[in-house]
C-alpha positions as CSV (number, residue, x, y, z in Angstrom):
1,M,-16.5,-25.6,9.6
2,P,-19.0,-25.0,12.4
3,P,-20.8,-21.6,12.3
4,D,-19.2,-20.4,15.5
5,S,-15.7,-20.8,14.1
6,V,-13.5,-18.5,12.0
7,L,-10.8,-19.2,9.4
8,L,-8.2,-16.5,9.2
9,Y,-5.1,-16.1,6.9
10,E,-2.3,-14.2,8.7
11,D,0.8,-12.6,7.2
12,E,3.1,-9.6,7.7
13,C,4.4,-7.1,5.3
14,S,6.6,-4.0,5.5
15,L,5.3,-0.5,4.9
16,S,7.8,2.2,4.2
17,N,8.2,5.6,2.7
18,T,10.3,4.1,-0.1
19,A,8.7,4.1,-3.5
20,T,8.7,0.9,-5.6
21,V,8.8,0.7,-9.4
22,S,6.2,-1.4,-11.0
23,Y,4.6,-1.6,-14.5
24,G,5.0,1.5,-16.6
25,W,6.1,2.9,-19.9
26,S,9.7,3.8,-20.6
27,K,12.2,3.7,-23.4
28,K,13.5,0.3,-24.2
29,G,16.5,-0.6,-22.0
30,E,15.9,2.3,-19.5
31,Q,14.7,1.7,-16.0
32,P,12.0,4.2,-15.0
33,Q,12.9,6.4,-12.1
34,I,10.7,7.8,-9.3
35,P,12.5,11.0,-8.2
36,C,12.5,11.2,-4.4
37,K,14.6,12.9,-1.8
38,Q,14.6,11.0,1.4
39,R,16.3,12.1,4.6
40,K,16.0,8.6,6.0
41,R,14.2,5.3,5.4
42,E,11.2,4.7,7.7
43,R,9.6,1.3,8.0
44,Q,7.0,-0.6,10.0
45,T,5.7,-4.1,10.0
46,V,2.0,-4.6,9.2
47,F,0.3,-7.7,10.6
48,G,-2.9,-8.7,8.8
49,S,-5.4,-11.5,9.4
50,Y,-7.9,-12.0,6.7
51,N,-11.3,-13.6,7.3
52,Y,-11.8,-15.9,4.3
53,D,-15.6,-16.1,4.8
54,T,-16.4,-12.3,5.2
55,G,-13.5,-10.4,3.5
56,Q,-12.8,-8.6,6.8
57,I,-9.2,-7.9,7.8
58,T,-7.7,-7.3,11.2
59,V,-4.6,-5.1,11.0
60,S,-1.8,-4.2,13.5
61,F,1.3,-2.0,13.1
62,A,4.5,-2.6,14.9
63,D,8.0,-1.2,14.6
64,K,9.3,-4.7,14.0
65,G,8.0,-8.2,13.6
66,N,8.9,-10.4,16.5
67,S,7.2,-12.8,19.0
68,H,6.1,-9.9,21.2
69,T,4.4,-7.9,18.4
70,F,2.9,-11.1,16.9
71,K,1.4,-11.9,20.3
72,K,-0.1,-8.4,20.5
73,H,-1.7,-9.1,17.1
74,L,-3.1,-12.4,18.3
75,K,-4.6,-10.6,21.2
76,K,-6.3,-8.2,18.8
77,I,-7.7,-11.1,16.9
78,L,-9.2,-12.5,20.1
79,A,-10.8,-9.2,20.9
80,T,-12.1,-8.9,17.3
81,Y,-13.7,-12.3,17.4
82,K,-14.7,-12.4,21.0
83,G,-17.3,-15.1,21.6
84,V,-16.2,-17.4,18.8
85,S,-15.5,-20.9,19.9
86,K,-12.6,-21.6,17.5
87,I,-10.3,-19.4,15.5
88,I,-8.0,-21.2,13.0
89,V,-5.1,-19.0,11.9
90,V,-3.3,-20.1,8.7
91,L,0.2,-18.7,8.6
92,D,3.7,-19.1,7.2
93,N,6.8,-20.4,9.1
94,V,8.6,-17.3,10.0
95,A,10.7,-18.1,13.1
96,Y,8.8,-16.0,15.7
97,H,5.5,-17.8,14.8
98,H,7.1,-20.8,16.4
99,A,8.7,-19.1,19.4
100,K,8.4,-20.9,22.7
101,K,6.6,-18.0,24.4
102,I,4.0,-18.0,21.5
103,N,3.4,-21.7,21.9
104,A,3.0,-21.4,25.6
105,W,0.5,-18.5,25.2
106,I,-1.4,-20.4,22.6
107,E,-1.8,-23.3,25.0
108,R,-3.5,-20.9,27.5
109,H,-5.9,-19.7,24.7
110,P,-7.3,-22.9,23.2
111,V,-9.8,-20.9,21.1
112,L,-6.8,-20.2,18.8
113,E,-5.3,-22.8,16.6
114,L,-2.3,-22.1,14.4
115,F,-2.1,-24.0,11.1
116,F,1.3,-23.7,9.4
117,L,1.6,-23.7,5.6
118,P,4.3,-25.8,3.9
119,P,7.6,-23.8,3.6
120,Y,7.9,-21.5,0.6
121,S,4.2,-21.5,-0.3
122,P,3.0,-17.9,-0.3
123,D,0.4,-18.7,-3.0
124,L,-1.5,-20.7,-0.5
125,N,-1.9,-17.7,1.9
126,A,-4.9,-15.6,0.8
127,V,-3.8,-12.4,2.7
128,E,-0.8,-12.2,0.4
129,R,-3.2,-11.0,-2.2
130,A,-4.3,-8.2,0.1
131,W,-0.7,-7.0,0.4
132,W,-0.3,-7.2,-3.5
133,Y,-3.4,-5.1,-3.9
134,M,-2.2,-2.6,-1.4
135,R,1.2,-2.2,-3.0
136,K,-0.5,-1.8,-6.4
137,K,-2.7,1.0,-5.1
138,I,-0.5,2.9,-2.7
139,T,3.3,2.1,-3.1
140,H,4.0,1.2,-6.7
141,N,5.2,4.2,-8.8
142,R,4.1,6.6,-5.9
143,Y,6.5,8.6,-3.9
144,L,5.5,9.9,-0.4
145,K,7.9,11.8,1.7
146,T,7.2,10.2,5.1
147,L,5.9,6.9,6.5
148,K,3.1,8.9,8.1
149,E,1.8,9.9,4.7
150,R,2.1,6.2,3.5
151,K,0.2,5.0,6.6
152,A,-2.5,7.6,5.9
153,A,-2.8,6.2,2.4
154,F,-2.9,2.7,3.8
155,W,-5.8,3.5,6.2
156,K,-7.7,5.4,3.6
157,M,-7.6,2.2,1.5
158,F,-8.0,-0.4,4.3
159,S,-10.5,1.4,6.6
160,H,-13.5,-0.2,4.9
161,F,-11.8,-3.6,4.9
162,L,-12.0,-3.7,8.7
163,K,-15.6,-4.9,8.4
164,P,-17.0,-7.6,6.2
165,N,-16.8,-6.6,2.5
166,I,-17.0,-8.1,-1.0
167,E,-14.0,-6.1,-2.5
168,L,-11.3,-7.7,-0.4
169,K,-13.0,-11.1,-0.6
170,T,-12.8,-10.9,-4.4
171,V,-9.1,-9.8,-4.4
172,C,-8.1,-12.6,-1.9
173,E,-10.1,-15.4,-3.5
174,I,-8.0,-18.5,-4.1
175,N,-8.9,-20.1,-7.5
176,Y,-7.1,-23.4,-7.8
């Protein structure tokens, strides 16, 4: 790939105030419980575009994932990599990635090229590992009362991934 081009892996995940149960000790046959009193379930979509060469991630939050919020994330990518001649974005086949208004917008921004992975192949998307790592560190077996608290934990973890770094590069490395 030419030096003035960038390879990004893009995906979305949900971030909520709901705790998830993961590995842990418990009596045989008993499901571990995370006691939590929730008034309501809060949730947001997180868009992430991971730079495979540098380990840097570009993140956007939205109330829901759709073509409008995806386009906003693509605009953020353009701003982050201003001056780069080609940005290749590898992504899955969620319906709004193929929306007519996204395709029309991409045609007006030839610096961006969308490369779609085969259906049902999350193992080929490096940013999936970033979401796994995030869940391991801030959602599994951890209860937080509000989404605001969960987002604070997210930014505490991800703030240093917004610039080139070796930690996320190591986590997201594909070894096939």
